[in-house]
Structures are given as structure tokens and as C-alpha cells.
Steps between C-alpha positions, in 0.01 A plus 500: 500500500634840398468752787592867472497771764527856380441865579537847354752699701480879504856530362751273331750544782253353752461131578191324636526337841154341516530266202841384623350407835227300324753322281733411788209372713360276224816389322477152657173416324562642154752704299391863471624762258511869588440777247528869584382794294435869562184709471676706233517207258238440234212276616495303176874438533460370857206276407696370204808414705289311754306323223824371347571317828167313464414503873238269653492704821571874507525707819518879517610710799262795491548856633342840448760591237441190283142379555341641186782380274499159670126452437536588132786252457303229678199556274713469185658176619168348606344577162789327323514207745177442697658205684767706674453541876552865598568594862522851642650586837636805678361796693299635207276191491503395865204711614245474219594180322137389472412814304799451270391144419144616439612771261781309323405148396849435364646489853474155663636552851578778743746440783435745783721565800841343553552290192780245529315209663178573312672506162680172570179323601309640203778406259512143634125469460517622140790265421319201656185602307285449809292822479454489877529876535258523791766369736755772419489791741592842361357465149200633308384291205210401276280196530186448291486871415523591869778706656625331814732659755660250734598596858828694540821310554688526827827690477827308481638510855854386422617722214821298469285216364474706178806407291720792396369692198861575406650149516557410135409838358760730653675555168181658362540803725826665397456881487130465588284632783413191704217490753573328829303428815633403838153514656132504413236714666517831686458601865304811399150547364515778239164521326639580155725192496420134428739384770232598750291206374749248643554499874840440655852471364673176396874479438730287295784367713816707503694214345254477211498877442880517505531205262271667246670838537836336442370352175382839380823675595697240305263550205597870485149638503451876471269541798340276761166653587361363826120482483461458877236756597691601815851362475607623843194371690738247662812702577728207580402314183540812283845576642612141438397526134664839453817392678522195272479727195759740643743216567456369146587852378346452153609726218253700291191358675243703688257361762164674534295471822163637609558609857301670772720788614355547847605140581868578430653527847848614605653154463380463142589856403856446620508167317383627157744788523772243424350399163699607197355777288221386269478142627159555663199698390206574730142563395306664782125543482390831649183529285372803697584707806136591562409328833136447399606342171753274670235381745246437223734276302615306807867592489728485799762770483686770689594766246722695738710190565491408132632847417787475749593152381491589129706815553765300687515243219524785250801646685684167475487518119503126450135396457268625227159587652167507314211655693148431377193723501152406376254756363129425531488351850204570732492849656802610292398810303729706279613724786561202726700321231709812455590482870584129472722573199683780680551280807661228290700743285645643821681170556670534158488128413669387181156438346145611571263252339168673453238235429125505451261282695396178328196319635641150478258210507479363853633813668317666787469833320333335201245345732435849643497678162156649558590635843764729349322557168790358302453550128708260295490295184432137594776369277873458564674685656184617690652841563289749690398799288323708762381472860279690740814692601691562179375583150601349168656832400712503814607141438607598148704782648670256737582274204674795336694569819591131524648518150713803591613341827609196301686710242657763724526354849525124498817460298685764701631681191362839607551483874665836567296696247177369657623566852582859411157553346311338787703675770498847348202541268215291644337438834497121455631237256145425385448867415800484268384184319148640471631823345745316276217275378301805390798617292568147370147451372470854363804428284349160401810324628280220636412400143853404392801314640818681604868412526676564830689793347170652394366467855786716628425764240126498578568558870732791418240645261236470773720698740547771238131519415408536867738798507656383823799703610851357544495343155879476502483279811243268346699471178801390701290248693364353177858472374613338825215247496567416138871444551446311826268251334633476146854393428469620143748720311219623271353758735191665344529856372229650723733447800719808527869428561820703556868427443430169329813511284717622788393210723539249220855617427600475867303192603791256481728728701231555763452125539874448546506726805606271786337713765167479317537126447592433863218717628212392276595220261735278698379188319634645173832643614711211365315473171581677173286808438362353177338220703300735720421780257165347399385469861565867573346826388604853602269797460504867591200647686402861563381420850619284787261211433612281789462785748150567368403135549646488851304817582166331409490696174476835679670780311762732650776718363769247586389255231541751213853408407648285231620155585600179330339164573652161429238231429611145571259251341443176690313180425277530806123458477439769765822701498555539127746789526728673751597867476790705630578870496843515336519876442838517674650258248397691186795680335485871422411589143 
């Protein structure tokens, strides 16, 4: 019997964890082939590739990003081969599987809930041709034109009983983003999240987790993305996992964790401080700082502690932090969201992920959709359009702000220019993005794509059009940000520069100065200048940029003086460049 498990990932670089679990759990009863596609591929192409394999049993892992495409592919394949058994599983079919079977006759089975044991039992029944589906807990199926939903299956208590999903497939993951779980469940009860539907937390043993992580490290994956809903719910367990990774000291691999910041105590903060730069990445769900909103969605949080913890991590400059906000939550109006945004922006995380509420099937907020007058399209991704508290027009405005935050804040390429604007020209960060959005849309910039160089020019043009004073200062900040983040000899013409030829003529001599090398570039002092020239840039500025930054971007007469900055480009994911004031080492013209 030819059995295929497949899914449509959101991107090519991603890999599916669910179908690998199903394969590893059922490998002892039948050989199973995996096929992975993306939602960006043509539906006819995907159906054709599956058809060529001539499957007898076909299982799809179904999510909000691939449900519609999956159903179309299934319909094509069923028309061509009515005998094929088609099974759907995953969160997108776990809460209304009966309705899906009623509406789509080409689907034979739905697996709802935790799928490994259910899939294995169903597969064995199909292979044995017994048709005794009534005995299989966790499935929805057809019998004599009736839709039958069997009782739910009990959760697997011993997660180690699930064979590794990475055992014989580790070589498939090189340079990919690989999803990984060390636990299932969540100790919290957030009403917008499906994890609230499963009570308690179950863990894989440390030995099992370490064994799988070792496989992935050896496979040279690009990123290991932990899907544990609260990775640090068990501090001792989390520290063991992180310490194992730190001791392995993998190269060019990043490990992403969803953590609850207010659970990070002094012991753990001191521990993670030792991690090398870029090894770990934290995603921290703030969602809102409105107390009434937080209570309504069932979150447990202490924003003041979260703020202190995140700022301390930020100071260590070794862990990339993503802080999440959700627009459209109960009691969160436009003004309230503005306050939440400013609260999070005040932490200055590496990324602010501004999301929009999705009423996922099975979530508490979806069940209470009428209470909050949620208006949404009942089709994936079920995103809220308007609520009792926030209008559709305001949500559209927040989408525009989200786009600008992504372009101008989240990559860090405009850090000092933004800080100067926010600190000197606006009352709050949100006020700046709101004003900038008005300019952006007036110029129709939202209708076309832009290169990074163009984004610098647009920000400079915005400053000019607003007729803000101190234009010379902002020009120098734009130049500094550009040079700090772009090791590129082709500097665009809109960036004003002085003494370019003079610096270029003297660059080799400057870099041979032993005092400069000993003071700033000790790691290069025994190397020929030609080996370091491409890692270094020297530029003249009309103001003392570093003094301005140290002074929280407040202007004073002392900064109006020319100076020369040496940019040393690094390979760091957080610290991408180091700068030094080398004015004293510049020869007289």
C-alpha cells in the first residue's frame, strides 16, 4: 500500500514537524513517504506531483495558511482517483471536522486532537481492510451517508514513546528552519490561543530532547524554532536544554524560544548572560498592557517585571528579543493600543511584532465572539476586522503602522535616525509612526516596493518636508546609520560626504598607526593592511555623532565639531558594527 503524508508549508525554508511525527510513530506498520510543498506553488503542480506517486492513502497536515489550497488539491485527486483514502489532521480541522466532512465529500477522515496514536490505528485499520472505524477514538468519518465523530483520544502521557521525528531524516534539514518541541501544553490559559484547550504540560525527557537537538546541530540547520508555548515554564528543564546547546557551541545556528519574561528570575538572567551573541532568540508575548484587556484574555503577566527583565537582556547584547502585540483584543481601542505600543517601544527590543487578532477555531475568544462584537470573515486566517472597541478604519491604520515598523524599526537599520526623531520631534514613538504613515500614504509609497537605499532617502525627504530644524544633524545621522549597517563602497549620492578623496588616499597609512591598532583594532595589528581594509570604513562627520548618542540625542553646542569615525564591520547578528572616534589619528591636509 502506497502511503503519503504531506503539507503545504508557508515558506520553502520551513519544514513540517507534524508529518514527521506521524511517520516515525507508524513506520513499524508500513513505509510512509513524505512530500512537502509551499502555499506559493501552483495547485495543479502540487496535485500532479502527488498523483504521480499513485498513493492509496494520503494525509494532509492542515493549518490556517494552507487549508483552502489543501481542499482544492484533495478535490482534484479524489476526482481522478475515487478510491484514494484522504485524511486531514491539524489544528485547522480539529474543531469543526464534522462540518468539513459534510461540506466536502472528497474527504474521508478527519483526525482531531493529538494525532500520532490515532493515525497509526486508522492506518492499520485501512491496511487490514477491516472498516472498523467506530473503535478508533479521535476520528470523524462517514458511514452510510452519516457523519460520525468518535470520542476524543486520551493524550500520550509518555512523550518519549513517540519515536524521534528526526531519526533518519536529519539530512533533509540543512540550512532549513526546523520546528522542535521539548514539551506539549501550556500552564497558562490565554483565550486567543489553542494551547488553552489542552490542560497541563507534558515533557520529553531531557535525554530525548538532547539527542534530537544533537542530531539537528550535526545536520547544520539554519534555525531550531522551539514550538513550546512557554519554554521556561520549568526553569530547571529549560536551563538544562540551553546549557546543552551552549556547551555544543554550534556555528551559524540560532535557537528560537517563546518565553514568559516575568518568569525569568535572577538565576536564569545570570545564566543566559553567558550565551554567545546570536545563539538564542526570545519571543515574548506582551499582547497588550491594558489591564482590562489582559484580564479578559486570561493572561498572567507582570509588565513592570517584564520591562525590567527585557531591558537587562537588551543591555547584555547577546539575545535577540521579539516582543509581540495584538491589535483587536477586547477593550483595546485605538488610544489604548497606542499606549501598549509606546510601552513596548520603550523597552527597545530588537523587534516589535505587531499582529492582528485571529479568532482561531476552538479558542475562547471565538466562542465569545458575540460578547465583544467581533466582525471577521469566517475563512482562514479568521482575522478580526472590527470590534466594539476599534473600527475597521483604525485597524487599517494600524496595518500601515505595522508595515512601517517592519521596514524602519525591526531590522535596526535606522536606529539612530528614529531615536533622534522620536526624542526630539514627537511626544511618543506612536505619534511619529502615525505621522510618518500619513506622509507615506500621501506619497503613495504603500503601493510599491522599495530598496533599503530608497528607504533611507524617503526618511530624509520626510524630515525635509516636515521642515524640522537641525537638518544638518539629521543628515549626519542618516549617513551614520547607513554606514553602520551597510558595508558597501557604493554609498548613494543623496548622502552628503566630505573629504572622501583625502580619507581614501590616507586610509592605508591611518590603519598602519600602531597606537590606533593597539587601542581599537588589536586583533588586526599583526595582519597586513590589505587584509583588513574591507572590514573597515572611515568617514568624516560634521558633528560629534557618538557624543550625541551618549547624550540621548539632545543637542548642545559641544557636538557641533567635525570628527572622524572608524566603522569596524563584524559578523555578529546583534552587534553588526563597532565604531571608534579616530579624529586624533587623521593627518593634517
